[in-house]
N, C-alpha and C positions, 0 to 999 in steps of 0.2 A: 499264507500267514509269514511264513519263512521270509519270502522275498520281500513283502510289505514291511516287515520289521527292520529290514536293512536300509530302506529307504526307496522312495519312488526312482525306477531307472536305475538303481546303484549298481555298479559292478564292484566286486571286491569279497575279501574273505572275512573272517571274524577272528578276532584276538581276543583270548581268554587269559585273564591275568592270574595266575596261581601264586597265592600267598602263603599257603601253609595252614589255612583256617578250615573248618569243617565246612563252610560256605562253598569251598573250592568244588566239591564233588556236584553241587547243584548247578554252579555256574558252567562247570564242564559239559554237564548233560545238557543244560539248557542250548549251549553254543552249539554243541555237536548236533542236537536235534534240528535247530535252525539251519546249520550249514547242510546237513544232509537234504533237508527238504528244499533248499535254494541251489544245490548242487554246487557248494563252495567248499573251500578248505577252512580248517581250524589251525590257528597259531595259538599254541600253548606257551605262554611266556612267563618265566619266573626271573627277577631281577634280584641279583646278589648286589647289595649295597656296600661298596668298599669305602673304608674309612679313609679320610684324606692324608693320614699318615702312612698309608702303603701305597706302593705303586698300583695302577688301575688294573694291571695284568698279574696282581699278586695271586698266589695259588692258596686259596682258603678252602682247606680239604674238608672241614666240617659242614661249611655252607655248600659246598659243591655236592657233597655225599646226599645232604639233606634235599637240595634242588633235583638230584637225580630220583630220589625216592618218590617226591611230589610228582615230578613229570611222568615217572613211570606208571603211578597210579592213575593219572590223567589219561595217559595213552591207553591203558586198559578200558577205562570208560568209552574213550573214542572207538576203540576196537569192538566193544559190546554193541553201539549204536550204529557202527557200520559207516563210520564218518572217517574222511580224509584228513588226517591231522599231523602236524609237525610240532614238535616239542624243542624249546629253545632256552638256553640259561644264557643271561646277559649280566655281565658285570659291569656297574656304572656308580658313579658318585650318589646319583639319586634315582629313585625307580622312576618319578614322575615323567621327566624328560625321556627316559629309555623307553618307557611304554609309549609314549607319543610317537617317537621315532621308529620303534618297531612297527607300530600300526601303519605309518606313512610308508616304511621301506617295503611292506608286503602289500600296500594297496588295500587295506582294510577297511570295510565299510562300516563297522562296527566294532567296539571295544566293549567286552564285559568285564566289570571290574566289582569286587565285594567289599564290604565294609562291616566289620563287627564291632558294634558300639562297646564302649568300655564302660563297666558298670561303676569304676572307681572315680571317675571324672563327675563333677556336678555340673560343668558345663559341657554341652555338646561339642566335640571336638572332631574334625574331619582328617585331622593330620595334615601332612604336606602334599602327599602323593595324589590324593583323590582330586583335591581343588585344582592341582596343576593339570591333570588329565582332562578334567571338565573345562577348564579354561584354554587349553591348547590344543586339543585333538582336532584333527582336520575331518573326522568323521564323527558318525553317532556314538554315544556312549551310553551305556546302560550301567547304571549303578545298582547293585543289589545290596540291601543293608538286612543283616541280621540284628534283632534286638540284643540288648546286653543280656548276659546269663543272668537269671534271677537267682539270689542267695537262697540255699537251701535252709529252712527253717527247721531247727531239731527242737521238739517240745515234748 
């Protein structure tokens, strides 16, 4: 199953995009299970988008601390599954191109990326990152979507 999920006769690792959503836990677990079954490595990637007003190498302390916490939690899941994993924080102007480049650089056969629907939007919006990754990745992309949180009715 794990090898067929990556594609016929495909060699390469799995990139899991960590965004800070509840869905991350499921993505990391799924990616690690597949990687372990296929004897591959997981690349846990978190992208910090740097505003254009700042230099690309700017030190963004809050964002870096958050990224470290997210990736440390993801590494704990990988260790529990028994999967070989590497965590990376990437600073970029836009997340989409950074994710595609990371997957290319590490010769990944699959990118796992999540999307949580926004209940405030009347029209469905994929944002800018997901469409870019879907259109430009040179490997398979699995998009896992969580429905928008349902409002709690008090009555």
